[in-house]
mmCIF entry with sequence, helices, sheets and N, C-alpha, C, O atoms, coordinates in Angstrom:
data_MODEL
# 
_entry.id   MODEL 
# 
_entity.id                         1 
_entity.type                       polymer 
_entity.pdbx_number_of_molecules   1 
# 
_entity_poly.entity_id                      1 
_entity_poly.type                           'polypeptide(L)' 
_entity_poly.nstd_linkage                   no 
_entity_poly.nstd_monomer                   no 
_entity_poly.pdbx_seq_one_letter_code       MYQINNEKFGQFLAEIRKEKQMTQKELAEKLFVSDKTVSKWERGVSQTKRY 
_entity_poly.pdbx_seq_one_letter_code_can   MYQINNEKFGQFLAEIRKEKQMTQKELAEKLFVSDKTVSKWERGVSQTKRY 
_entity_poly.pdbx_strand_id                 A 
# 
loop_
_entity_poly_seq.entity_id 
_entity_poly_seq.num 
_entity_poly_seq.mon_id 
_entity_poly_seq.hetero 
1 1  MET n 
1 2  TYR n 
1 3  GLN n 
1 4  ILE n 
1 5  ASN n 
1 6  ASN n 
1 7  GLU n 
1 8  LYS n 
1 9  PHE n 
1 10 GLY n 
1 11 GLN n 
1 12 PHE n 
1 13 LEU n 
1 14 ALA n 
1 15 GLU n 
1 16 ILE n 
1 17 ARG n 
1 18 LYS n 
1 19 GLU n 
1 20 LYS n 
1 21 GLN n 
1 22 MET n 
1 23 THR n 
1 24 GLN n 
1 25 LYS n 
1 26 GLU n 
1 27 LEU n 
1 28 ALA n 
1 29 GLU n 
1 30 LYS n 
1 31 LEU n 
1 32 PHE n 
1 33 VAL n 
1 34 SER n 
1 35 ASP n 
1 36 LYS n 
1 37 THR n 
1 38 VAL n 
1 39 SER n 
1 40 LYS n 
1 41 TRP n 
1 42 GLU n 
1 43 ARG n 
1 44 GLY n 
1 45 VAL n 
1 46 SER n 
1 47 GLN n 
1 48 THR n 
1 49 LYS n 
1 50 ARG n 
1 51 TYR n 
# 
_struct_asym.id          A 
_struct_asym.entity_id   1 
# 
loop_
_struct_conf.conf_type_id 
_struct_conf.id 
_struct_conf.pdbx_PDB_helix_id 
_struct_conf.beg_label_comp_id 
_struct_conf.beg_label_asym_id 
_struct_conf.beg_label_seq_id 
_struct_conf.pdbx_beg_PDB_ins_code 
_struct_conf.end_label_comp_id 
_struct_conf.end_label_asym_id 
_struct_conf.end_label_seq_id 
_struct_conf.pdbx_end_PDB_ins_code 
_struct_conf.beg_auth_comp_id 
_struct_conf.beg_auth_asym_id 
_struct_conf.beg_auth_seq_id 
_struct_conf.end_auth_comp_id 
_struct_conf.end_auth_asym_id 
_struct_conf.end_auth_seq_id 
_struct_conf.pdbx_PDB_helix_class 
_struct_conf.details 
_struct_conf.pdbx_PDB_helix_length 
HELX_P HELX_P1 AA1 ASN A 6  ? GLU A 19 ? ASN A 6  GLU A 19 1 ? 14 
HELX_P HELX_P2 AA2 GLN A 24 ? LEU A 31 ? GLN A 24 LEU A 31 1 ? 8  
HELX_P HELX_P3 AA3 ASP A 35 ? ARG A 43 ? ASP A 35 ARG A 43 1 ? 9  
# 
_struct_conf_type.id          HELX_P 
_struct_conf_type.criteria    ? 
_struct_conf_type.reference   ? 
# 
loop_
_atom_site.group_PDB 
_atom_site.id 
_atom_site.type_symbol 
_atom_site.label_atom_id 
_atom_site.label_alt_id 
_atom_site.label_comp_id 
_atom_site.label_asym_id 
_atom_site.label_entity_id 
_atom_site.label_seq_id 
_atom_site.pdbx_PDB_ins_code 
_atom_site.Cartn_x 
_atom_site.Cartn_y 
_atom_site.Cartn_z 
_atom_site.occupancy 
_atom_site.B_iso_or_equiv 
_atom_site.pdbx_formal_charge 
_atom_site.auth_seq_id 
_atom_site.auth_comp_id 
_atom_site.auth_asym_id 
_atom_site.auth_atom_id 
_atom_site.pdbx_PDB_model_num 
ATOM 1   N N  . MET A 1 1  ? 0.842   -1.152 -0.035 1.00 0.00 ? 1  MET A N  1 
ATOM 2   C CA . MET A 1 1  ? -0.036  -0.014 -0.017 1.00 0.00 ? 1  MET A CA 1 
ATOM 3   C C  . MET A 1 1  ? 0.917   1.277  -0.003 1.00 0.00 ? 1  MET A C  1 
ATOM 4   O O  . MET A 1 1  ? 1.970   1.291  0.634  1.00 0.00 ? 1  MET A O  1 
ATOM 5   N N  . TYR A 1 2  ? 0.485   2.285  -0.712 1.00 0.00 ? 2  TYR A N  1 
ATOM 6   C CA . TYR A 1 2  ? 1.220   3.511  -0.800 1.00 0.00 ? 2  TYR A CA 1 
ATOM 7   C C  . TYR A 1 2  ? 1.059   4.408  0.391  1.00 0.00 ? 2  TYR A C  1 
ATOM 8   O O  . TYR A 1 2  ? -0.064  4.725  0.782  1.00 0.00 ? 2  TYR A O  1 
ATOM 9   N N  . GLN A 1 3  ? 2.156   4.825  0.976  1.00 0.00 ? 3  GLN A N  1 
ATOM 10  C CA . GLN A 1 3  ? 2.140   5.705  2.158  1.00 0.00 ? 3  GLN A CA 1 
ATOM 11  C C  . GLN A 1 3  ? 2.258   7.179  1.687  1.00 0.00 ? 3  GLN A C  1 
ATOM 12  O O  . GLN A 1 3  ? 3.113   7.501  0.862  1.00 0.00 ? 3  GLN A O  1 
ATOM 13  N N  . ILE A 1 4  ? 1.407   8.049  2.210  1.00 0.00 ? 4  ILE A N  1 
ATOM 14  C CA . ILE A 1 4  ? 1.496   9.447  1.892  1.00 0.00 ? 4  ILE A CA 1 
ATOM 15  C C  . ILE A 1 4  ? 2.490   10.116 2.812  1.00 0.00 ? 4  ILE A C  1 
ATOM 16  O O  . ILE A 1 4  ? 2.515   9.865  4.017  1.00 0.00 ? 4  ILE A O  1 
ATOM 17  N N  . ASN A 1 5  ? 3.339   11.003 2.205  1.00 0.00 ? 5  ASN A N  1 
ATOM 18  C CA . ASN A 1 5  ? 4.242   11.796 3.001  1.00 0.00 ? 5  ASN A CA 1 
ATOM 19  C C  . ASN A 1 5  ? 3.453   12.960 3.644  1.00 0.00 ? 5  ASN A C  1 
ATOM 20  O O  . ASN A 1 5  ? 2.998   13.871 2.952  1.00 0.00 ? 5  ASN A O  1 
ATOM 21  N N  . ASN A 1 6  ? 3.303   12.908 4.973  1.00 0.00 ? 6  ASN A N  1 
ATOM 22  C CA . ASN A 1 6  ? 2.459   13.913 5.650  1.00 0.00 ? 6  ASN A CA 1 
ATOM 23  C C  . ASN A 1 6  ? 3.022   15.325 5.485  1.00 0.00 ? 6  ASN A C  1 
ATOM 24  O O  . ASN A 1 6  ? 2.249   16.265 5.299  1.00 0.00 ? 6  ASN A O  1 
ATOM 25  N N  . GLU A 1 7  ? 4.281   15.495 5.544  1.00 0.00 ? 7  GLU A N  1 
ATOM 26  C CA . GLU A 1 7  ? 4.916   16.793 5.352  1.00 0.00 ? 7  GLU A CA 1 
ATOM 27  C C  . GLU A 1 7  ? 4.604   17.394 4.013  1.00 0.00 ? 7  GLU A C  1 
ATOM 28  O O  . GLU A 1 7  ? 4.186   18.549 3.930  1.00 0.00 ? 7  GLU A O  1 
ATOM 29  N N  . LYS A 1 8  ? 4.807   16.600 2.920  1.00 0.00 ? 8  LYS A N  1 
ATOM 30  C CA . LYS A 1 8  ? 4.570   17.089 1.605  1.00 0.00 ? 8  LYS A CA 1 
ATOM 31  C C  . LYS A 1 8  ? 3.076   17.378 1.315  1.00 0.00 ? 8  LYS A C  1 
ATOM 32  O O  . LYS A 1 8  ? 2.727   18.338 0.628  1.00 0.00 ? 8  LYS A O  1 
ATOM 33  N N  . PHE A 1 9  ? 2.223   16.511 1.867  1.00 0.00 ? 9  PHE A N  1 
ATOM 34  C CA . PHE A 1 9  ? 0.836   16.830 1.772  1.00 0.00 ? 9  PHE A CA 1 
ATOM 35  C C  . PHE A 1 9  ? 0.434   18.097 2.463  1.00 0.00 ? 9  PHE A C  1 
ATOM 36  O O  . PHE A 1 9  ? -0.292  18.917 1.901  1.00 0.00 ? 9  PHE A O  1 
ATOM 37  N N  . GLY A 1 10 ? 0.892   18.262 3.658  1.00 0.00 ? 10 GLY A N  1 
ATOM 38  C CA . GLY A 1 10 ? 0.648   19.504 4.381  1.00 0.00 ? 10 GLY A CA 1 
ATOM 39  C C  . GLY A 1 10 ? 1.107   20.715 3.651  1.00 0.00 ? 10 GLY A C  1 
ATOM 40  O O  . GLY A 1 10 ? 0.359   21.691 3.601  1.00 0.00 ? 10 GLY A O  1 
ATOM 41  N N  . GLN A 1 11 ? 2.286   20.735 3.074  1.00 0.00 ? 11 GLN A N  1 
ATOM 42  C CA . GLN A 1 11 ? 2.699   21.895 2.262  1.00 0.00 ? 11 GLN A CA 1 
ATOM 43  C C  . GLN A 1 11 ? 1.790   22.113 1.072  1.00 0.00 ? 11 GLN A C  1 
ATOM 44  O O  . GLN A 1 11 ? 1.461   23.242 0.710  1.00 0.00 ? 11 GLN A O  1 
ATOM 45  N N  . PHE A 1 12 ? 1.388   20.983 0.465  1.00 0.00 ? 12 PHE A N  1 
ATOM 46  C CA . PHE A 1 12 ? 0.507   21.210 -0.676 1.00 0.00 ? 12 PHE A CA 1 
ATOM 47  C C  . PHE A 1 12 ? -0.828  21.770 -0.248 1.00 0.00 ? 12 PHE A C  1 
ATOM 48  O O  . PHE A 1 12 ? -1.336  22.707 -0.863 1.00 0.00 ? 12 PHE A O  1 
ATOM 49  N N  . LEU A 1 13 ? -1.416  21.193 0.824  1.00 0.00 ? 13 LEU A N  1 
ATOM 50  C CA . LEU A 1 13 ? -2.649  21.689 1.331  1.00 0.00 ? 13 LEU A CA 1 
ATOM 51  C C  . LEU A 1 13 ? -2.601  23.190 1.651  1.00 0.00 ? 13 LEU A C  1 
ATOM 52  O O  . LEU A 1 13 ? -3.481  23.947 1.241  1.00 0.00 ? 13 LEU A O  1 
ATOM 53  N N  . ALA A 1 14 ? -1.575  23.604 2.380  1.00 0.00 ? 14 ALA A N  1 
ATOM 54  C CA . ALA A 1 14 ? -1.402  24.976 2.799  1.00 0.00 ? 14 ALA A CA 1 
ATOM 55  C C  . ALA A 1 14 ? -1.271  25.879 1.556  1.00 0.00 ? 14 ALA A C  1 
ATOM 56  O O  . ALA A 1 14 ? -1.875  26.952 1.531  1.00 0.00 ? 14 ALA A O  1 
ATOM 57  N N  . GLU A 1 15 ? -0.513  25.487 0.541  1.00 0.00 ? 15 GLU A N  1 
ATOM 58  C CA . GLU A 1 15 ? -0.320  26.228 -0.620 1.00 0.00 ? 15 GLU A CA 1 
ATOM 59  C C  . GLU A 1 15 ? -1.627  26.459 -1.369 1.00 0.00 ? 15 GLU A C  1 
ATOM 60  O O  . GLU A 1 15 ? -1.932  27.569 -1.805 1.00 0.00 ? 15 GLU A O  1 
ATOM 61  N N  . ILE A 1 16 ? -2.409  25.345 -1.508 1.00 0.00 ? 16 ILE A N  1 
ATOM 62  C CA . ILE A 1 16 ? -3.694  25.478 -2.290 1.00 0.00 ? 16 ILE A CA 1 
ATOM 63  C C  . ILE A 1 16 ? -4.661  26.360 -1.539 1.00 0.00 ? 16 ILE A C  1 
ATOM 64  O O  . ILE A 1 16 ? -5.345  27.206 -2.116 1.00 0.00 ? 16 ILE A O  1 
ATOM 65  N N  . ARG A 1 17 ? -4.706  26.130 -0.152 1.00 0.00 ? 17 ARG A N  1 
ATOM 66  C CA . ARG A 1 17 ? -5.706  26.909 0.669  1.00 0.00 ? 17 ARG A CA 1 
ATOM 67  C C  . ARG A 1 17 ? -5.372  28.438 0.583  1.00 0.00 ? 17 ARG A C  1 
ATOM 68  O O  . ARG A 1 17 ? -6.268  29.279 0.520  1.00 0.00 ? 17 ARG A O  1 
ATOM 69  N N  . LYS A 1 18 ? -4.058  28.754 0.584  1.00 0.00 ? 18 LYS A N  1 
ATOM 70  C CA . LYS A 1 18 ? -3.664  30.176 0.516  1.00 0.00 ? 18 LYS A CA 1 
ATOM 71  C C  . LYS A 1 18 ? -3.941  30.721 -0.905 1.00 0.00 ? 18 LYS A C  1 
ATOM 72  O O  . LYS A 1 18 ? -4.327  31.883 -1.035 1.00 0.00 ? 18 LYS A O  1 
ATOM 73  N N  . GLU A 1 19 ? -3.758  29.927 -1.957 1.00 0.00 ? 19 GLU A N  1 
ATOM 74  C CA . GLU A 1 19 ? -4.042  30.393 -3.268 1.00 0.00 ? 19 GLU A CA 1 
ATOM 75  C C  . GLU A 1 19 ? -5.518  30.749 -3.418 1.00 0.00 ? 19 GLU A C  1 
ATOM 76  O O  . GLU A 1 19 ? -5.873  31.647 -4.182 1.00 0.00 ? 19 GLU A O  1 
ATOM 77  N N  . LYS A 1 20 ? -6.401  30.020 -2.663 1.00 0.00 ? 20 LYS A N  1 
ATOM 78  C CA . LYS A 1 20 ? -7.855  30.225 -2.752 1.00 0.00 ? 20 LYS A CA 1 
ATOM 79  C C  . LYS A 1 20 ? -8.241  31.324 -1.701 1.00 0.00 ? 20 LYS A C  1 
ATOM 80  O O  . LYS A 1 20 ? -9.424  31.626 -1.549 1.00 0.00 ? 20 LYS A O  1 
ATOM 81  N N  . GLN A 1 21 ? -7.263  31.909 -0.991 1.00 0.00 ? 21 GLN A N  1 
ATOM 82  C CA . GLN A 1 21 ? -7.439  32.951 -0.021 1.00 0.00 ? 21 GLN A CA 1 
ATOM 83  C C  . GLN A 1 21 ? -8.398  32.523 0.983  1.00 0.00 ? 21 GLN A C  1 
ATOM 84  O O  . GLN A 1 21 ? -9.363  33.230 1.271  1.00 0.00 ? 21 GLN A O  1 
ATOM 85  N N  . MET A 1 22 ? -8.167  31.346 1.555  1.00 0.00 ? 22 MET A N  1 
ATOM 86  C CA . MET A 1 22 ? -9.031  30.749 2.636  1.00 0.00 ? 22 MET A CA 1 
ATOM 87  C C  . MET A 1 22 ? -8.277  30.649 3.882  1.00 0.00 ? 22 MET A C  1 
ATOM 88  O O  . MET A 1 22 ? -7.074  30.390 3.847  1.00 0.00 ? 22 MET A O  1 
ATOM 89  N N  . THR A 1 23 ? -8.919  30.841 5.017  1.00 0.00 ? 23 THR A N  1 
ATOM 90  C CA . THR A 1 23 ? -8.326  30.609 6.297  1.00 0.00 ? 23 THR A CA 1 
ATOM 91  C C  . THR A 1 23 ? -8.473  29.040 6.635  1.00 0.00 ? 23 THR A C  1 
ATOM 92  O O  . THR A 1 23 ? -9.239  28.290 6.030  1.00 0.00 ? 23 THR A O  1 
ATOM 93  N N  . GLN A 1 24 ? -7.686  28.685 7.615  1.00 0.00 ? 24 GLN A N  1 
ATOM 94  C CA . GLN A 1 24 ? -7.744  27.327 8.069  1.00 0.00 ? 24 GLN A CA 1 
ATOM 95  C C  . GLN A 1 24 ? -9.235  27.015 8.515  1.00 0.00 ? 24 GLN A C  1 
ATOM 96  O O  . GLN A 1 24 ? -9.780  25.952 8.214  1.00 0.00 ? 24 GLN A O  1 
ATOM 97  N N  . LYS A 1 25 ? -9.833  27.969 9.223  1.00 0.00 ? 25 LYS A N  1 
ATOM 98  C CA . LYS A 1 25 ? -11.161 27.743 9.717  1.00 0.00 ? 25 LYS A CA 1 
ATOM 99  C C  . LYS A 1 25 ? -12.139 27.593 8.552  1.00 0.00 ? 25 LYS A C  1 
ATOM 100 O O  . LYS A 1 25 ? -13.001 26.717 8.616  1.00 0.00 ? 25 LYS A O  1 
ATOM 101 N N  . GLU A 1 26 ? -12.056 28.373 7.528  1.00 0.00 ? 26 GLU A N  1 
ATOM 102 C CA . GLU A 1 26 ? -12.956 28.325 6.363  1.00 0.00 ? 26 GLU A CA 1 
ATOM 103 C C  . GLU A 1 26 ? -12.777 26.934 5.728  1.00 0.00 ? 26 GLU A C  1 
ATOM 104 O O  . GLU A 1 26 ? -13.790 26.305 5.423  1.00 0.00 ? 26 GLU A O  1 
ATOM 105 N N  . LEU A 1 27 ? -11.586 26.425 5.515  1.00 0.00 ? 27 LEU A N  1 
ATOM 106 C CA . LEU A 1 27 ? -11.335 25.156 4.981  1.00 0.00 ? 27 LEU A CA 1 
ATOM 107 C C  . LEU A 1 27 ? -11.936 24.025 5.794  1.00 0.00 ? 27 LEU A C  1 
ATOM 108 O O  . LEU A 1 27 ? -12.563 23.088 5.299  1.00 0.00 ? 27 LEU A O  1 
ATOM 109 N N  . ALA A 1 28 ? -11.674 24.203 7.169  1.00 0.00 ? 28 ALA A N  1 
ATOM 110 C CA . ALA A 1 28 ? -12.179 23.203 8.042  1.00 0.00 ? 28 ALA A CA 1 
ATOM 111 C C  . ALA A 1 28 ? -13.711 23.167 7.999  1.00 0.00 ? 28 ALA A C  1 
ATOM 112 O O  . ALA A 1 28 ? -14.268 22.073 8.092  1.00 0.00 ? 28 ALA A O  1 
ATOM 113 N N  . GLU A 1 29 ? -14.396 24.240 7.869  1.00 0.00 ? 29 GLU A N  1 
ATOM 114 C CA . GLU A 1 29 ? -15.854 24.187 7.755  1.00 0.00 ? 29 GLU A CA 1 
ATOM 115 C C  . GLU A 1 29 ? -16.325 23.464 6.552  1.00 0.00 ? 29 GLU A C  1 
ATOM 116 O O  . GLU A 1 29 ? -17.301 22.715 6.594  1.00 0.00 ? 29 GLU A O  1 
ATOM 117 N N  . LYS A 1 30 ? -15.636 23.685 5.482  1.00 0.00 ? 30 LYS A N  1 
ATOM 118 C CA . LYS A 1 30 ? -15.974 22.924 4.160  1.00 0.00 ? 30 LYS A CA 1 
ATOM 119 C C  . LYS A 1 30 ? -15.829 21.507 4.242  1.00 0.00 ? 30 LYS A C  1 
ATOM 120 O O  . LYS A 1 30 ? -16.583 20.739 3.644  1.00 0.00 ? 30 LYS A O  1 
ATOM 121 N N  . LEU A 1 31 ? -14.781 21.098 5.041  1.00 0.00 ? 31 LEU A N  1 
ATOM 122 C CA . LEU A 1 31 ? -14.436 19.645 5.094  1.00 0.00 ? 31 LEU A CA 1 
ATOM 123 C C  . LEU A 1 31 ? -15.136 19.022 6.406  1.00 0.00 ? 31 LEU A C  1 
ATOM 124 O O  . LEU A 1 31 ? -14.990 17.827 6.663  1.00 0.00 ? 31 LEU A O  1 
ATOM 125 N N  . PHE A 1 32 ? -15.843 19.807 7.163  1.00 0.00 ? 32 PHE A N  1 
ATOM 126 C CA . PHE A 1 32 ? -16.533 19.297 8.358  1.00 0.00 ? 32 PHE A CA 1 
ATOM 127 C C  . PHE A 1 32 ? -15.532 18.679 9.329  1.00 0.00 ? 32 PHE A C  1 
ATOM 128 O O  . PHE A 1 32 ? -15.785 17.616 9.894  1.00 0.00 ? 32 PHE A O  1 
ATOM 129 N N  . VAL A 1 33 ? -14.365 19.364 9.528  1.00 0.00 ? 33 VAL A N  1 
ATOM 130 C CA . VAL A 1 33 ? -13.405 19.126 10.518 1.00 0.00 ? 33 VAL A CA 1 
ATOM 131 C C  . VAL A 1 33 ? -13.125 20.315 11.297 1.00 0.00 ? 33 VAL A C  1 
ATOM 132 O O  . VAL A 1 33 ? -13.619 21.394 10.970 1.00 0.00 ? 33 VAL A O  1 
ATOM 133 N N  . SER A 1 34 ? -12.300 20.183 12.394 1.00 0.00 ? 34 SER A N  1 
ATOM 134 C CA . SER A 1 34 ? -11.955 21.416 13.156 1.00 0.00 ? 34 SER A CA 1 
ATOM 135 C C  . SER A 1 34 ? -10.758 22.032 12.498 1.00 0.00 ? 34 SER A C  1 
ATOM 136 O O  . SER A 1 34 ? -10.006 21.399 11.757 1.00 0.00 ? 34 SER A O  1 
ATOM 137 N N  . ASP A 1 35 ? -10.607 23.401 12.830 1.00 0.00 ? 35 ASP A N  1 
ATOM 138 C CA . ASP A 1 35 ? -9.443  24.159 12.337 1.00 0.00 ? 35 ASP A CA 1 
ATOM 139 C C  . ASP A 1 35 ? -8.185  23.607 12.906 1.00 0.00 ? 35 ASP A C  1 
ATOM 140 O O  . ASP A 1 35 ? -7.130  23.757 12.290 1.00 0.00 ? 35 ASP A O  1 
ATOM 141 N N  . LYS A 1 36 ? -8.229  22.965 14.069 1.00 0.00 ? 36 LYS A N  1 
ATOM 142 C CA . LYS A 1 36 ? -7.066  22.416 14.633 1.00 0.00 ? 36 LYS A CA 1 
ATOM 143 C C  . LYS A 1 36 ? -6.625  21.167 13.787 1.00 0.00 ? 36 LYS A C  1 
ATOM 144 O O  . LYS A 1 36 ? -5.432  20.899 13.642 1.00 0.00 ? 36 LYS A O  1 
ATOM 145 N N  . THR A 1 37 ? -7.564  20.465 13.273 1.00 0.00 ? 37 THR A N  1 
ATOM 146 C CA . THR A 1 37 ? -7.234  19.367 12.409 1.00 0.00 ? 37 THR A CA 1 
ATOM 147 C C  . THR A 1 37 ? -6.528  19.821 11.123 1.00 0.00 ? 37 THR A C  1 
ATOM 148 O O  . THR A 1 37 ? -5.549  19.206 10.701 1.00 0.00 ? 37 THR A O  1 
ATOM 149 N N  . VAL A 1 38 ? -7.028  20.901 10.502 1.00 0.00 ? 38 VAL A N  1 
ATOM 150 C CA . VAL A 1 38 ? -6.342  21.414 9.333  1.00 0.00 ? 38 VAL A CA 1 
ATOM 151 C C  . VAL A 1 38 ? -4.924  21.882 9.636  1.00 0.00 ? 38 VAL A C  1 
ATOM 152 O O  . VAL A 1 38 ? -3.984  21.698 8.862  1.00 0.00 ? 38 VAL A O  1 
ATOM 153 N N  . SER A 1 39 ? -4.829  22.510 10.830 1.00 0.00 ? 39 SER A N  1 
ATOM 154 C CA . SER A 1 39 ? -3.479  22.964 11.268 1.00 0.00 ? 39 SER A CA 1 
ATOM 155 C C  . SER A 1 39 ? -2.524  21.774 11.394 1.00 0.00 ? 39 SER A C  1 
ATOM 156 O O  . SER A 1 39 ? -1.370  21.876 10.978 1.00 0.00 ? 39 SER A O  1 
ATOM 157 N N  . LYS A 1 40 ? -2.952  20.708 11.928 1.00 0.00 ? 40 LYS A N  1 
ATOM 158 C CA . LYS A 1 40 ? -2.057  19.476 12.045 1.00 0.00 ? 40 LYS A CA 1 
ATOM 159 C C  . LYS A 1 40 ? -1.820  18.908 10.746 1.00 0.00 ? 40 LYS A C  1 
ATOM 160 O O  . LYS A 1 40 ? -0.698  18.455 10.520 1.00 0.00 ? 40 LYS A O  1 
ATOM 161 N N  . TRP A 1 41 ? -2.726  18.864 9.843  1.00 0.00 ? 41 TRP A N  1 
ATOM 162 C CA . TRP A 1 41 ? -2.490  18.378 8.480  1.00 0.00 ? 41 TRP A CA 1 
ATOM 163 C C  . TRP A 1 41 ? -1.357  19.190 7.788  1.00 0.00 ? 41 TRP A C  1 
ATOM 164 O O  . TRP A 1 41 ? -0.439  18.653 7.169  1.00 0.00 ? 41 TRP A O  1 
ATOM 165 N N  . GLU A 1 42 ? -1.504  20.556 7.950  1.00 0.00 ? 42 GLU A N  1 
ATOM 166 C CA . GLU A 1 42 ? -0.603  21.420 7.290  1.00 0.00 ? 42 GLU A CA 1 
ATOM 167 C C  . GLU A 1 42 ? 0.831   21.334 7.897  1.00 0.00 ? 42 GLU A C  1 
ATOM 168 O O  . GLU A 1 42 ? 1.838   21.487 7.205  1.00 0.00 ? 42 GLU A O  1 
ATOM 169 N N  . ARG A 1 43 ? 0.856   21.092 9.163  1.00 0.00 ? 43 ARG A N  1 
ATOM 170 C CA . ARG A 1 43 ? 2.183   20.870 9.753  1.00 0.00 ? 43 ARG A CA 1 
ATOM 171 C C  . ARG A 1 43 ? 2.774   19.537 9.578  1.00 0.00 ? 43 ARG A C  1 
ATOM 172 O O  . ARG A 1 43 ? 3.937   19.324 9.921  1.00 0.00 ? 43 ARG A O  1 
ATOM 173 N N  . GLY A 1 44 ? 1.988   18.580 9.034  1.00 0.00 ? 44 GLY A N  1 
ATOM 174 C CA . GLY A 1 44 ? 2.450   17.223 8.776  1.00 0.00 ? 44 GLY A CA 1 
ATOM 175 C C  . GLY A 1 44 ? 2.528   16.325 10.096 1.00 0.00 ? 44 GLY A C  1 
ATOM 176 O O  . GLY A 1 44 ? 3.233   15.318 10.170 1.00 0.00 ? 44 GLY A O  1 
ATOM 177 N N  . VAL A 1 45 ? 1.755   16.788 11.086 1.00 0.00 ? 45 VAL A N  1 
ATOM 178 C CA . VAL A 1 45 ? 1.861   15.982 12.391 1.00 0.00 ? 45 VAL A CA 1 
ATOM 179 C C  . VAL A 1 45 ? 0.579   15.116 12.544 1.00 0.00 ? 45 VAL A C  1 
ATOM 180 O O  . VAL A 1 45 ? 0.481   14.420 13.555 1.00 0.00 ? 45 VAL A O  1 
ATOM 181 N N  . SER A 1 46 ? -0.349  15.110 11.670 1.00 0.00 ? 46 SER A N  1 
ATOM 182 C CA . SER A 1 46 ? -1.474  14.189 11.820 1.00 0.00 ? 46 SER A CA 1 
ATOM 183 C C  . SER A 1 46 ? -1.019  12.804 11.787 1.00 0.00 ? 46 SER A C  1 
ATOM 184 O O  . SER A 1 46 ? -0.116  12.449 11.030 1.00 0.00 ? 46 SER A O  1 
ATOM 185 N N  . GLN A 1 47 ? -1.669  11.947 12.652 1.00 0.00 ? 47 GLN A N  1 
ATOM 186 C CA . GLN A 1 47 ? -1.303  10.579 12.656 1.00 0.00 ? 47 GLN A CA 1 
ATOM 187 C C  . GLN A 1 47 ? -2.530  9.737  12.162 1.00 0.00 ? 47 GLN A C  1 
ATOM 188 O O  . GLN A 1 47 ? -3.669  9.953  12.577 1.00 0.00 ? 47 GLN A O  1 
ATOM 189 N N  . THR A 1 48 ? -2.230  8.783  11.268 1.00 0.00 ? 48 THR A N  1 
ATOM 190 C CA . THR A 1 48 ? -3.297  7.911  10.731 1.00 0.00 ? 48 THR A CA 1 
ATOM 191 C C  . THR A 1 48 ? -3.374  6.640  11.507 1.00 0.00 ? 48 THR A C  1 
ATOM 192 O O  . THR A 1 48 ? -2.371  6.141  12.018 1.00 0.00 ? 48 THR A O  1 
ATOM 193 N N  . LYS A 1 49 ? -4.552  6.122  11.595 1.00 0.00 ? 49 LYS A N  1 
ATOM 194 C CA . LYS A 1 49 ? -4.700  4.835  12.311 1.00 0.00 ? 49 LYS A CA 1 
ATOM 195 C C  . LYS A 1 49 ? -4.537  3.738  11.241 1.00 0.00 ? 49 LYS A C  1 
ATOM 196 O O  . LYS A 1 49 ? -5.044  3.837  10.124 1.00 0.00 ? 49 LYS A O  1 
ATOM 197 N N  . ARG A 1 50 ? -3.784  2.666  11.655 1.00 0.00 ? 50 ARG A N  1 
ATOM 198 C CA . ARG A 1 50 ? -3.594  1.602  10.737 1.00 0.00 ? 50 ARG A CA 1 
ATOM 199 C C  . ARG A 1 50 ? -4.448  0.445  11.233 1.00 0.00 ? 50 ARG A C  1 
ATOM 200 O O  . ARG A 1 50 ? -4.412  0.088  12.410 1.00 0.00 ? 50 ARG A O  1 
ATOM 201 N N  . TYR A 1 51 ? -5.194  -0.117 10.343 1.00 0.00 ? 51 TYR A N  1 
ATOM 202 C CA . TYR A 1 51 ? -6.023  -1.170 10.779 1.00 0.00 ? 51 TYR A CA 1 
ATOM 203 C C  . TYR A 1 51 ? -5.546  -2.591 10.193 1.00 0.00 ? 51 TYR A C  1 
ATOM 204 O O  . TYR A 1 51 ? -6.165  -3.616 10.479 1.00 0.00 ? 51 TYR A O  1 
# 
């Protein structure tokens, strides 16, 4: 299974969000998550559960 690089994904997400002139809170509301979750994603510190 392919493993996503959290840091690269976070950089990509932040870049796209900023291009769209959105705040973390605005993006979070669209994705139905908290702004703290978006912040963790962008910093590359989110942990995924492995089943």
